N, C-alpha and C positions, 0 to 999 in steps of 0.2 A: 097902724104901723110896726108892727115885728122885729123884733132885733134879726138879723140875718147875718151867713156866714161868707166870708169871700174867699178866692183865689188863693188866699194864703194859707188855707187850711191844711194840714197836711194829714187828718184823719185819724188820730190820735183818740178823739171818741172820749175825752176828758171832760166836753162840756154837754155830751150827751150822760153822763153817768150821773154828773151832778143835776142837769134840771129834773126838777122838783115837779115838773108836769109831763113830762117824756113828750116834750116835742119838737124833742132832738132825733133823728136818726141817720144812719150812714152806715157805712162799710167802713170797717179798718183798713188806711191807706188810700182812704178814698176822701173825694171830698164830703161833709155832711151837709144837713139842709136843716133849718127850722121851718117847722108846720106853722105857719100862721093863725090859723085858728086855735091852734091848742097855748100857743105862745101868751104869756098873762104880762111880759115886759118885768119880769122881776130883778132881773141882771146877771142871774146864776152867772151865765153861758160869758156876757160880758167880762164878769170880774177871774173868772177860769180859766180861761185864755191869755197862754205866755206866747203865743205867736203874731198880736195882732189881726185877729183873722174873725174876731165879730165885728159888727156896727152894730150901733145900739138904732133906733128910732128915727134919729137926728143925722144919721151918717158918720158918727164920729165914732172911732176905729178903736177896740180896746188894748191900752200901753202894752207896746213889749217890755220883756224885762229887758233894765238898761245892762251892758256890760258890768258895771260898778256891784250889782244886786250879786250877792250870792248866787248859781246858780243850785237850782235846786236837781241831784241827780237820781236816776235809780241804784242800788247796787244789791248783790242778790249774794246771801250769806252761803257757802257750796255745802254747806253744814245741814243745811234745812232743806235745799234741792235735791228734788226728787228725779231731774233728769225729763221733766214731760214734754220739754220744748215748749212748750204753752207761750214764755217770753219770747221766745225766739222769732216764733210763725207770726204772733201780731203786735212786733213792734212796727209803729210807722216808719219807724226812721233807720230801721235795720244798726239799732246801737248794740242787740245783744248778740254775741259770738257763742258760740259753744267750743268748749275746752276739754279733753277727754286726758284724765292725770295718767293713765299707761290703756295699756289695748285690752286690758281685761277692766276697767274700770269704765261704769258711764257716765254721759256726757253730763257737762253742766253748765252753767249759764253764768256770761261774766257780762259786764257793761263796756263798754267803747266811751267812756266820758266825753270822747269828743265829738261822737253824733247824737250823744242823750238829751233830748229837749227838756226831760222831767215832766216828760204829759201825764206819767201814774196807768196809761194802759198795761203794763207789764205786771200790776199790783194786779187787776181784775182778773187775769187769767192764771193769776199761781193757785197752785194748789196746795199747797205748802206752810205759804206766809212767809218763804223765803226773800220775797222781793221787800225791798223797803225804799221810800225818800227820805235821800239825805240833802 
């Protein structure tokens, strides 16, 4: 019996990025799946998920981050932002908003911290390294 992903998955993909066996697949903003034939039960996905969406072989769910813990959120350095919109297009929680300084400037991303889950999906899509989790 391998680890599994339940209905609370928001499709952030953080578990798939950290899986050393590449046993997790899916599409952004859709529920991910674990291939039981590839899963070695290392527990990386269980430790990575902050939403309680991963269940271990015994049926225990990964712990959600408690409200007392300081939440990790994405931050975009607008000086480094290229305006590519990758973070905006690939954020599973719609936490990235596009802002334009004036009509002549490029769009740049800012994070709506109320919607950001801290999944880190935006990090993988940023082409300039403007995104950090803090």
